[in-house]
PDB file with one MODEL, atoms N, CA, C and O in Angstrom:
MODEL        1
ATOM      1  N   MET A   1       9.963  11.459   8.479  1.00  0.00           N
ATOM      2  CA  MET A   1       9.131  11.672   7.313  1.00  0.00           C
ATOM      3  C   MET A   1       7.740  11.112   7.569  1.00  0.00           C
ATOM      4  O   MET A   1       7.587  10.085   8.229  1.00  0.00           O
ATOM      5  N   PRO A   2       6.735  11.788   7.047  1.00  0.00           N
ATOM      6  CA  PRO A   2       5.362  11.328   7.273  1.00  0.00           C
ATOM      7  C   PRO A   2       5.043  10.042   6.501  1.00  0.00           C
ATOM      8  O   PRO A   2       5.641   9.741   5.468  1.00  0.00           O
ATOM      9  N   LEU A   3       4.085   9.307   7.040  1.00  0.00           N
ATOM     10  CA  LEU A   3       3.581   8.108   6.379  1.00  0.00           C
ATOM     11  C   LEU A   3       2.217   8.410   5.776  1.00  0.00           C
ATOM     12  O   LEU A   3       1.400   9.113   6.370  1.00  0.00           O
ATOM     13  N   LEU A   4       1.991   7.874   4.606  1.00  0.00           N
ATOM     14  CA  LEU A   4       0.710   8.017   3.928  1.00  0.00           C
ATOM     15  C   LEU A   4       0.084   6.629   3.860  1.00  0.00           C
ATOM     16  O   LEU A   4       0.699   5.705   3.328  1.00  0.00           O
ATOM     17  N   ARG A   5      -1.124   6.468   4.388  1.00  0.00           N
ATOM     18  CA  ARG A   5      -1.822   5.184   4.325  1.00  0.00           C
ATOM     19  C   ARG A   5      -2.542   5.090   2.992  1.00  0.00           C
ATOM     20  O   ARG A   5      -3.359   5.948   2.655  1.00  0.00           O
ATOM     21  N   ILE A   6      -2.239   4.056   2.243  1.00  0.00           N
ATOM     22  CA  ILE A   6      -2.825   3.830   0.923  1.00  0.00           C
ATOM     23  C   ILE A   6      -3.802   2.661   1.014  1.00  0.00           C
ATOM     24  O   ILE A   6      -3.479   1.619   1.585  1.00  0.00           O
ATOM     25  N   HIS A   7      -4.999   2.835   0.450  1.00  0.00           N
ATOM     26  CA  HIS A   7      -6.024   1.794   0.384  1.00  0.00           C
ATOM     27  C   HIS A   7      -6.187   1.411  -1.086  1.00  0.00           C
ATOM     28  O   HIS A   7      -6.559   2.245  -1.912  1.00  0.00           O
ATOM     29  N   LEU A   8      -5.909   0.157  -1.405  1.00  0.00           N
ATOM     30  CA  LEU A   8      -6.044  -0.323  -2.778  1.00  0.00           C
ATOM     31  C   LEU A   8      -7.191  -1.314  -2.864  1.00  0.00           C
ATOM     32  O   LEU A   8      -7.216  -2.297  -2.123  1.00  0.00           O
ATOM     33  N   ASP A   9      -8.140  -1.072  -3.757  1.00  0.00           N
ATOM     34  CA  ASP A   9      -9.232  -2.018  -3.956  1.00  0.00           C
ATOM     35  C   ASP A   9      -8.669  -3.333  -4.469  1.00  0.00           C
ATOM     36  O   ASP A   9      -7.730  -3.355  -5.265  1.00  0.00           O
ATOM     37  N   SER A  10      -9.255  -4.429  -4.003  1.00  0.00           N
ATOM     38  CA  SER A  10      -8.784  -5.754  -4.384  1.00  0.00           C
ATOM     39  C   SER A  10      -9.952  -6.725  -4.345  1.00  0.00           C
ATOM     40  O   SER A  10     -11.038  -6.389  -3.872  1.00  0.00           O
ATOM     41  N   ASP A  11      -9.721  -7.921  -4.840  1.00  0.00           N
ATOM     42  CA  ASP A  11     -10.693  -8.989  -4.677  1.00  0.00           C
ATOM     43  C   ASP A  11     -10.185  -9.913  -3.567  1.00  0.00           C
ATOM     44  O   ASP A  11      -9.016  -9.852  -3.188  1.00  0.00           O
ATOM     45  N   ARG A  12     -11.055 -10.751  -3.058  1.00  0.00           N
ATOM     46  CA  ARG A  12     -10.694 -11.597  -1.913  1.00  0.00           C
ATOM     47  C   ARG A  12      -9.517 -12.530  -2.208  1.00  0.00           C
ATOM     48  O   ARG A  12      -8.633 -12.679  -1.365  1.00  0.00           O
ATOM     49  N   SER A  13      -9.487 -13.152  -3.370  1.00  0.00           N
ATOM     50  CA  SER A  13      -8.410 -14.109  -3.649  1.00  0.00           C
ATOM     51  C   SER A  13      -7.057 -13.409  -3.753  1.00  0.00           C
ATOM     52  O   SER A  13      -6.056 -13.928  -3.260  1.00  0.00           O
ATOM     53  N   THR A  14      -7.016 -12.250  -4.380  1.00  0.00           N
ATOM     54  CA  THR A  14      -5.756 -11.500  -4.462  1.00  0.00           C
ATOM     55  C   THR A  14      -5.327 -11.040  -3.086  1.00  0.00           C
ATOM     56  O   THR A  14      -4.147 -11.122  -2.745  1.00  0.00           O
ATOM     57  N   ALA A  15      -6.274 -10.555  -2.284  1.00  0.00           N
ATOM     58  CA  ALA A  15      -5.946 -10.099  -0.935  1.00  0.00           C
ATOM     59  C   ALA A  15      -5.372 -11.243  -0.099  1.00  0.00           C
ATOM     60  O   ALA A  15      -4.400 -11.053   0.632  1.00  0.00           O
ATOM     61  N   ARG A  16      -5.964 -12.413  -0.204  1.00  0.00           N
ATOM     62  CA  ARG A  16      -5.438 -13.570   0.535  1.00  0.00           C
ATOM     63  C   ARG A  16      -4.030 -13.930   0.071  1.00  0.00           C
ATOM     64  O   ARG A  16      -3.164 -14.260   0.881  1.00  0.00           O
ATOM     65  N   ARG A  17      -3.813 -13.862  -1.243  1.00  0.00           N
ATOM     66  CA  ARG A  17      -2.494 -14.192  -1.788  1.00  0.00           C
ATOM     67  C   ARG A  17      -1.446 -13.193  -1.307  1.00  0.00           C
ATOM     68  O   ARG A  17      -0.346 -13.591  -0.921  1.00  0.00           O
ATOM     69  N   VAL A  18      -1.774 -11.898  -1.326  1.00  0.00           N
ATOM     70  CA  VAL A  18      -0.837 -10.870  -0.864  1.00  0.00           C
ATOM     71  C   VAL A  18      -0.533 -11.069   0.616  1.00  0.00           C
ATOM     72  O   VAL A  18       0.623 -10.962   1.026  1.00  0.00           O
ATOM     73  N   LEU A  19      -1.551 -11.358   1.421  1.00  0.00           N
ATOM     74  CA  LEU A  19      -1.357 -11.600   2.850  1.00  0.00           C
ATOM     75  C   LEU A  19      -0.463 -12.817   3.076  1.00  0.00           C
ATOM     76  O   LEU A  19       0.437 -12.782   3.916  1.00  0.00           O
ATOM     77  N   GLN A  20      -0.709 -13.888   2.330  1.00  0.00           N
ATOM     78  CA  GLN A  20       0.103 -15.094   2.468  1.00  0.00           C
ATOM     79  C   GLN A  20       1.560 -14.828   2.084  1.00  0.00           C
ATOM     80  O   GLN A  20       2.475 -15.277   2.775  1.00  0.00           O
ATOM     81  N   LEU A  21       1.777 -14.103   0.990  1.00  0.00           N
ATOM     82  CA  LEU A  21       3.144 -13.764   0.591  1.00  0.00           C
ATOM     83  C   LEU A  21       3.834 -12.955   1.683  1.00  0.00           C
ATOM     84  O   LEU A  21       5.000 -13.197   1.997  1.00  0.00           O
ATOM     85  N   HIS A  22       3.121 -12.003   2.257  1.00  0.00           N
ATOM     86  CA  HIS A  22       3.685 -11.182   3.329  1.00  0.00           C
ATOM     87  C   HIS A  22       4.065 -12.050   4.531  1.00  0.00           C
ATOM     88  O   HIS A  22       5.131 -11.861   5.117  1.00  0.00           O
ATOM     89  N   GLN A  23       3.214 -12.986   4.895  1.00  0.00           N
ATOM     90  CA  GLN A  23       3.489 -13.859   6.035  1.00  0.00           C
ATOM     91  C   GLN A  23       4.687 -14.770   5.764  1.00  0.00           C
ATOM     92  O   GLN A  23       5.357 -15.209   6.699  1.00  0.00           O
ATOM     93  N   GLU A  24       4.956 -15.052   4.493  1.00  0.00           N
ATOM     94  CA  GLU A  24       6.105 -15.871   4.113  1.00  0.00           C
ATOM     95  C   GLU A  24       7.376 -15.039   3.951  1.00  0.00           C
ATOM     96  O   GLU A  24       8.431 -15.567   3.599  1.00  0.00           O
ATOM     97  N   GLY A  25       7.268 -13.731   4.210  1.00  0.00           N
ATOM     98  CA  GLY A  25       8.431 -12.853   4.097  1.00  0.00           C
ATOM     99  C   GLY A  25       8.713 -12.393   2.682  1.00  0.00           C
ATOM    100  O   GLY A  25       9.801 -11.899   2.386  1.00  0.00           O
ATOM    101  N   LYS A  26       7.734 -12.555   1.808  1.00  0.00           N
ATOM    102  CA  LYS A  26       7.873 -12.147   0.413  1.00  0.00           C
ATOM    103  C   LYS A  26       6.987 -10.933   0.171  1.00  0.00           C
ATOM    104  O   LYS A  26       6.232 -10.518   1.050  1.00  0.00           O
ATOM    105  N   GLY A  27       7.083 -10.376  -1.012  1.00  0.00           N
ATOM    106  CA  GLY A  27       6.262  -9.226  -1.355  1.00  0.00           C
ATOM    107  C   GLY A  27       5.457  -9.478  -2.615  1.00  0.00           C
ATOM    108  O   GLY A  27       5.748 -10.401  -3.376  1.00  0.00           O
ATOM    109  N   HIS A  28       4.456  -8.662  -2.829  1.00  0.00           N
ATOM    110  CA  HIS A  28       3.628  -8.726  -4.032  1.00  0.00           C
ATOM    111  C   HIS A  28       3.945  -7.484  -4.853  1.00  0.00           C
ATOM    112  O   HIS A  28       3.461  -6.391  -4.559  1.00  0.00           O
ATOM    113  N   HIS A  29       4.754  -7.662  -5.875  1.00  0.00           N
ATOM    114  CA  HIS A  29       5.292  -6.546  -6.642  1.00  0.00           C
ATOM    115  C   HIS A  29       4.195  -5.645  -7.221  1.00  0.00           C
ATOM    116  O   HIS A  29       4.295  -4.421  -7.135  1.00  0.00           O
ATOM    117  N   GLU A  30       3.166  -6.231  -7.802  1.00  0.00           N
ATOM    118  CA  GLU A  30       2.133  -5.433  -8.471  1.00  0.00           C
ATOM    119  C   GLU A  30       1.404  -4.507  -7.505  1.00  0.00           C
ATOM    120  O   GLU A  30       1.183  -3.338  -7.820  1.00  0.00           O
ATOM    121  N   SER A  31       1.033  -5.009  -6.343  1.00  0.00           N
ATOM    122  CA  SER A  31       0.303  -4.149  -5.404  1.00  0.00           C
ATOM    123  C   SER A  31       1.236  -3.113  -4.771  1.00  0.00           C
ATOM    124  O   SER A  31       0.814  -1.993  -4.479  1.00  0.00           O
ATOM    125  N   ARG A  32       2.500  -3.484  -4.560  1.00  0.00           N
ATOM    126  CA  ARG A  32       3.456  -2.516  -4.011  1.00  0.00           C
ATOM    127  C   ARG A  32       3.656  -1.360  -4.985  1.00  0.00           C
ATOM    128  O   ARG A  32       3.712  -0.203  -4.569  1.00  0.00           O
ATOM    129  N   GLU A  33       3.764  -1.664  -6.274  1.00  0.00           N
ATOM    130  CA  GLU A  33       3.896  -0.615  -7.291  1.00  0.00           C
ATOM    131  C   GLU A  33       2.621   0.223  -7.380  1.00  0.00           C
ATOM    132  O   GLU A  33       2.687   1.438  -7.566  1.00  0.00           O
ATOM    133  N   ALA A  34       1.464  -0.422  -7.248  1.00  0.00           N
ATOM    134  CA  ALA A  34       0.195   0.318  -7.277  1.00  0.00           C
ATOM    135  C   ALA A  34       0.111   1.286  -6.097  1.00  0.00           C
ATOM    136  O   ALA A  34      -0.408   2.393  -6.243  1.00  0.00           O
ATOM    137  N   ALA A  35       0.612   0.882  -4.940  1.00  0.00           N
ATOM    138  CA  ALA A  35       0.620   1.773  -3.772  1.00  0.00           C
ATOM    139  C   ALA A  35       1.526   2.973  -4.018  1.00  0.00           C
ATOM    140  O   ALA A  35       1.175   4.102  -3.677  1.00  0.00           O
ATOM    141  N   ARG A  36       2.693   2.727  -4.610  1.00  0.00           N
ATOM    142  CA  ARG A  36       3.615   3.820  -4.924  1.00  0.00           C
ATOM    143  C   ARG A  36       2.966   4.787  -5.926  1.00  0.00           C
ATOM    144  O   ARG A  36       3.064   6.003  -5.762  1.00  0.00           O
ATOM    145  N   GLU A  37       2.311   4.256  -6.952  1.00  0.00           N
ATOM    146  CA  GLU A  37       1.645   5.102  -7.952  1.00  0.00           C
ATOM    147  C   GLU A  37       0.498   5.903  -7.327  1.00  0.00           C
ATOM    148  O   GLU A  37       0.265   7.051  -7.706  1.00  0.00           O
ATOM    149  N   GLN A  38      -0.211   5.305  -6.379  1.00  0.00           N
ATOM    150  CA  GLN A  38      -1.304   6.024  -5.709  1.00  0.00           C
ATOM    151  C   GLN A  38      -0.764   7.202  -4.908  1.00  0.00           C
ATOM    152  O   GLN A  38      -1.390   8.261  -4.865  1.00  0.00           O
ATOM    153  N   ALA A  39       0.382   7.028  -4.281  1.00  0.00           N
ATOM    154  CA  ALA A  39       0.997   8.142  -3.547  1.00  0.00           C
ATOM    155  C   ALA A  39       1.319   9.285  -4.508  1.00  0.00           C
ATOM    156  O   ALA A  39       1.075  10.450  -4.193  1.00  0.00           O
ATOM    157  N   TRP A  40       1.863   8.954  -5.674  1.00  0.00           N
ATOM    158  CA  TRP A  40       2.154   9.984  -6.689  1.00  0.00           C
ATOM    159  C   TRP A  40       0.874  10.683  -7.121  1.00  0.00           C
ATOM    160  O   TRP A  40       0.848  11.907  -7.251  1.00  0.00           O
ATOM    161  N   ARG A  41      -0.208   9.900  -7.347  1.00  0.00           N
ATOM    162  CA  ARG A  41      -1.487  10.491  -7.775  1.00  0.00           C
ATOM    163  C   ARG A  41      -2.056  11.425  -6.717  1.00  0.00           C
ATOM    164  O   ARG A  41      -2.796  12.355  -7.040  1.00  0.00           O
ATOM    165  N   GLN A  42      -1.714  11.184  -5.454  1.00  0.00           N
ATOM    166  CA  GLN A  42      -2.193  12.055  -4.378  1.00  0.00           C
ATOM    167  C   GLN A  42      -1.275  13.265  -4.197  1.00  0.00           C
ATOM    168  O   GLN A  42      -1.445  14.043  -3.258  1.00  0.00           O
ATOM    169  N   GLY A  43      -0.303  13.420  -5.095  1.00  0.00           N
ATOM    170  CA  GLY A  43       0.557  14.596  -5.057  1.00  0.00           C
ATOM    171  C   GLY A  43       1.708  14.490  -4.077  1.00  0.00           C
ATOM    172  O   GLY A  43       2.308  15.505  -3.724  1.00  0.00           O
ATOM    173  N   ARG A  44       2.031  13.292  -3.631  1.00  0.00           N
ATOM    174  CA  ARG A  44       3.116  13.090  -2.671  1.00  0.00           C
ATOM    175  C   ARG A  44       4.255  12.336  -3.346  1.00  0.00           C
ATOM    176  O   ARG A  44       4.025  11.537  -4.253  1.00  0.00           O
ATOM    177  N   THR A  45       5.472  12.590  -2.906  1.00  0.00           N
ATOM    178  CA  THR A  45       6.655  11.927  -3.454  1.00  0.00           C
ATOM    179  C   THR A  45       7.089  10.826  -2.498  1.00  0.00           C
ATOM    180  O   THR A  45       7.482  11.105  -1.365  1.00  0.00           O
ATOM    181  N   PRO A  46       7.021   9.561  -2.953  1.00  0.00           N
ATOM    182  CA  PRO A  46       7.451   8.457  -2.090  1.00  0.00           C
ATOM    183  C   PRO A  46       8.935   8.575  -1.743  1.00  0.00           C
ATOM    184  O   PRO A  46       9.762   8.904  -2.593  1.00  0.00           O
ATOM    185  N   ALA A  47       9.253   8.300  -0.478  1.00  0.00           N
ATOM    186  CA  ALA A  47      10.633   8.372  -0.007  1.00  0.00           C
ATOM    187  C   ALA A  47      11.201   6.986   0.269  1.00  0.00           C
ATOM    188  O   ALA A  47      12.378   6.857   0.605  1.00  0.00           O
ATOM    189  N   GLY A  48      10.392   5.967   0.132  1.00  0.00           N
ATOM    190  CA  GLY A  48      10.842   4.612   0.404  1.00  0.00           C
ATOM    191  C   GLY A  48       9.877   3.601  -0.181  1.00  0.00           C
ATOM    192  O   GLY A  48       8.914   3.950  -0.864  1.00  0.00           O
ATOM    193  N   GLU A  49      10.157   2.351   0.101  1.00  0.00           N
ATOM    194  CA  GLU A  49       9.309   1.269  -0.391  1.00  0.00           C
ATOM    195  C   GLU A  49       7.982   1.235   0.375  1.00  0.00           C
ATOM    196  O   GLU A  49       7.972   1.427   1.591  1.00  0.00           O
ATOM    197  N   PRO A  50       6.879   0.996  -0.309  1.00  0.00           N
ATOM    198  CA  PRO A  50       5.610   0.801   0.385  1.00  0.00           C
ATOM    199  C   PRO A  50       5.695  -0.427   1.299  1.00  0.00           C
ATOM    200  O   PRO A  50       6.300  -1.437   0.941  1.00  0.00           O
ATOM    201  N   VAL A  51       5.085  -0.325   2.479  1.00  0.00           N
ATOM    202  CA  VAL A  51       5.099  -1.411   3.458  1.00  0.00           C
ATOM    203  C   VAL A  51       3.681  -1.938   3.617  1.00  0.00           C
ATOM    204  O   VAL A  51       2.768  -1.194   3.973  1.00  0.00           O
ATOM    205  N   PHE A  52       3.505  -3.229   3.350  1.00  0.00           N
ATOM    206  CA  PHE A  52       2.192  -3.860   3.495  1.00  0.00           C
ATOM    207  C   PHE A  52       1.841  -3.939   4.971  1.00  0.00           C
ATOM    208  O   PHE A  52       2.634  -4.430   5.775  1.00  0.00           O
ATOM    209  N   VAL A  53       0.638  -3.450   5.337  1.00  0.00           N
ATOM    210  CA  VAL A  53       0.231  -3.478   6.735  1.00  0.00           C
ATOM    211  C   VAL A  53      -1.008  -4.328   6.978  1.00  0.00           C
ATOM    212  O   VAL A  53      -1.358  -4.571   8.132  1.00  0.00           O
ATOM    213  N   GLY A  54      -1.687  -4.790   5.919  1.00  0.00           N
ATOM    214  CA  GLY A  54      -2.830  -5.669   6.126  1.00  0.00           C
ATOM    215  C   GLY A  54      -3.901  -5.501   5.068  1.00  0.00           C
ATOM    216  O   GLY A  54      -3.716  -4.829   4.053  1.00  0.00           O
ATOM    217  N   ILE A  55      -5.027  -6.139   5.344  1.00  0.00           N
ATOM    218  CA  ILE A  55      -6.180  -6.048   4.450  1.00  0.00           C
ATOM    219  C   ILE A  55      -7.399  -5.674   5.285  1.00  0.00           C
ATOM    220  O   ILE A  55      -7.459  -5.952   6.483  1.00  0.00           O
ATOM    221  N   THR A  56      -8.366  -5.040   4.635  1.00  0.00           N
ATOM    222  CA  THR A  56      -9.619  -4.740   5.322  1.00  0.00           C
ATOM    223  C   THR A  56     -10.472  -6.004   5.323  1.00  0.00           C
ATOM    224  O   THR A  56     -10.219  -6.938   4.562  1.00  0.00           O
ATOM    225  N   ASN A  57     -11.463  -6.020   6.167  1.00  0.00           N
ATOM    226  CA  ASN A  57     -12.303  -7.197   6.310  1.00  0.00           C
ATOM    227  C   ASN A  57     -13.712  -6.899   5.819  1.00  0.00           C
ATOM    228  O   ASN A  57     -14.695  -7.329   6.421  1.00  0.00           O
ATOM    229  N   GLY A  58     -13.799  -6.159   4.720  1.00  0.00           N
ATOM    230  CA  GLY A  58     -15.108  -5.792   4.192  1.00  0.00           C
ATOM    231  C   GLY A  58     -15.837  -6.967   3.587  1.00  0.00           C
ATOM    232  O   GLY A  58     -15.222  -7.894   3.060  1.00  0.00           O
ATOM    233  N   ARG A  59     -17.143  -6.922   3.668  1.00  0.00           N
ATOM    234  CA  ARG A  59     -17.954  -7.993   3.087  1.00  0.00           C
ATOM    235  C   ARG A  59     -17.958  -7.917   1.565  1.00  0.00           C
ATOM    236  O   ARG A  59     -17.892  -8.939   0.882  1.00  0.00           O
ATOM    237  N   ARG A  60     -18.036  -6.714   1.048  1.00  0.00           N
ATOM    238  CA  ARG A  60     -18.068  -6.545  -0.409  1.00  0.00           C
ATOM    239  C   ARG A  60     -16.728  -6.078  -0.945  1.00  0.00           C
ATOM    240  O   ARG A  60     -16.148  -6.702  -1.833  1.00  0.00           O
ATOM    241  N   ASN A  61     -16.247  -4.985  -0.403  1.00  0.00           N
ATOM    242  CA  ASN A  61     -15.028  -4.369  -0.913  1.00  0.00           C
ATOM    243  C   ASN A  61     -13.857  -4.664   0.013  1.00  0.00           C
ATOM    244  O   ASN A  61     -13.812  -4.191   1.149  1.00  0.00           O
ATOM    245  N   VAL A  62     -12.917  -5.447  -0.485  1.00  0.00           N
ATOM    246  CA  VAL A  62     -11.705  -5.737   0.267  1.00  0.00           C
ATOM    247  C   VAL A  62     -10.632  -4.786  -0.239  1.00  0.00           C
ATOM    248  O   VAL A  62     -10.541  -4.525  -1.439  1.00  0.00           O
ATOM    249  N   GLN A  63      -9.822  -4.272   0.673  1.00  0.00           N
ATOM    250  CA  GLN A  63      -8.735  -3.372   0.294  1.00  0.00           C
ATOM    251  C   GLN A  63      -7.430  -3.836   0.893  1.00  0.00           C
ATOM    252  O   GLN A  63      -7.387  -4.365   2.003  1.00  0.00           O
ATOM    253  N   LEU A  64      -6.358  -3.629   0.131  1.00  0.00           N
ATOM    254  CA  LEU A  64      -5.007  -3.847   0.631  1.00  0.00           C
ATOM    255  C   LEU A  64      -4.550  -2.542   1.266  1.00  0.00           C
ATOM    256  O   LEU A  64      -4.806  -1.469   0.720  1.00  0.00           O
ATOM    257  N   LEU A  65      -3.885  -2.614   2.398  1.00  0.00           N
ATOM    258  CA  LEU A  65      -3.422  -1.420   3.094  1.00  0.00           C
ATOM    259  C   LEU A  65      -1.899  -1.370   3.057  1.00  0.00           C
ATOM    260  O   LEU A  65      -1.224  -2.335   3.413  1.00  0.00           O
ATOM    261  N   TYR A  66      -1.376  -0.243   2.626  1.00  0.00           N
ATOM    262  CA  TYR A  66       0.059  -0.011   2.580  1.00  0.00           C
ATOM    263  C   TYR A  66       0.369   1.316   3.251  1.00  0.00           C
ATOM    264  O   TYR A  66      -0.415   2.261   3.164  1.00  0.00           O
ATOM    265  N   ASP A  67       1.509   1.386   3.917  1.00  0.00           N
ATOM    266  CA  ASP A  67       2.047   2.646   4.405  1.00  0.00           C
ATOM    267  C   ASP A  67       3.208   3.019   3.497  1.00  0.00           C
ATOM    268  O   ASP A  67       4.102   2.211   3.246  1.00  0.00           O
ATOM    269  N   VAL A  68       3.184   4.252   3.011  1.00  0.00           N
ATOM    270  CA  VAL A  68       4.248   4.738   2.141  1.00  0.00           C
ATOM    271  C   VAL A  68       4.882   5.963   2.810  1.00  0.00           C
ATOM    272  O   VAL A  68       4.206   6.954   3.088  1.00  0.00           O
ATOM    273  N   GLU A  69       6.168   5.874   3.057  1.00  0.00           N
ATOM    274  CA  GLU A  69       6.876   7.030   3.597  1.00  0.00           C
ATOM    275  C   GLU A  69       7.018   8.046   2.466  1.00  0.00           C
ATOM    276  O   GLU A  69       7.450   7.707   1.365  1.00  0.00           O
ATOM    277  N   VAL A  70       6.648   9.299   2.751  1.00  0.00           N
ATOM    278  CA  VAL A  70       6.688  10.346   1.723  1.00  0.00           C
ATOM    279  C   VAL A  70       7.473  11.538   2.247  1.00  0.00           C
ATOM    280  O   VAL A  70       7.586  11.750   3.454  1.00  0.00           O
ATOM    281  N   TYR A  71       8.005  12.301   1.319  1.00  0.00           N
ATOM    282  CA  TYR A  71       8.700  13.530   1.691  1.00  0.00           C
ATOM    283  C   TYR A  71       7.678  14.550   2.169  1.00  0.00           C
ATOM    284  O   TYR A  71       6.576  14.626   1.627  1.00  0.00           O
ATOM    285  N   SER A  72       8.034  15.328   3.174  1.00  0.00           N
ATOM    286  CA  SER A  72       7.108  16.351   3.670  1.00  0.00           C
ATOM    287  C   SER A  72       7.015  17.476   2.641  1.00  0.00           C
ATOM    288  O   SER A  72       7.913  17.669   1.821  1.00  0.00           O
ATOM    289  N   ASP A  73       5.924  18.200   2.706  1.00  0.00           N
ATOM    290  CA  ASP A  73       5.686  19.293   1.759  1.00  0.00           C
ATOM    291  C   ASP A  73       6.242  20.605   2.240  1.00  0.00           C
ATOM    292  O   ASP A  73       5.980  21.645   1.636  1.00  0.00           O
ATOM    293  N   ALA A  74       6.994  20.584   3.300  1.00  0.00           N
ATOM    294  CA  ALA A  74       7.539  21.826   3.878  1.00  0.00           C
ATOM    295  C   ALA A  74       8.464  22.515   2.879  1.00  0.00           C
ATOM    296  O   ALA A  74       9.345  21.891   2.288  1.00  0.00           O
ATOM    297  N   THR A  75       8.243  23.792   2.711  1.00  0.00           N
ATOM    298  CA  THR A  75       9.108  24.582   1.832  1.00  0.00           C
ATOM    299  C   THR A  75       9.780  25.663   2.667  1.00  0.00           C
ATOM    300  O   THR A  75       9.170  26.200   3.592  1.00  0.00           O
ATOM    301  N   PRO A  76      11.030  25.988   2.349  1.00  0.00           N
ATOM    302  CA  PRO A  76      11.736  26.984   3.147  1.00  0.00           C
ATOM    303  C   PRO A  76      11.189  28.380   2.995  1.00  0.00           C
ATOM    304  O   PRO A  76      11.698  29.313   3.616  1.00  0.00           O
TER     305      PRO A  76
ENDMDL
END
């Protein structure tokens, strides 16, 4: 199944907290749900849990990065 890369706008403190939770083996429920909702808004059906892959290192705009496995759009 294809992966969809989701970019979620965030602030620096939230991004650091999400990264720290990930490093501790925990998840950030709110951002994971936001990634799933973004996949739906892009017209794709999530096939699994969003996977946190990191944060951008922007000076102004920091983003959380998630990969979401989605069902392919192939029709018979």
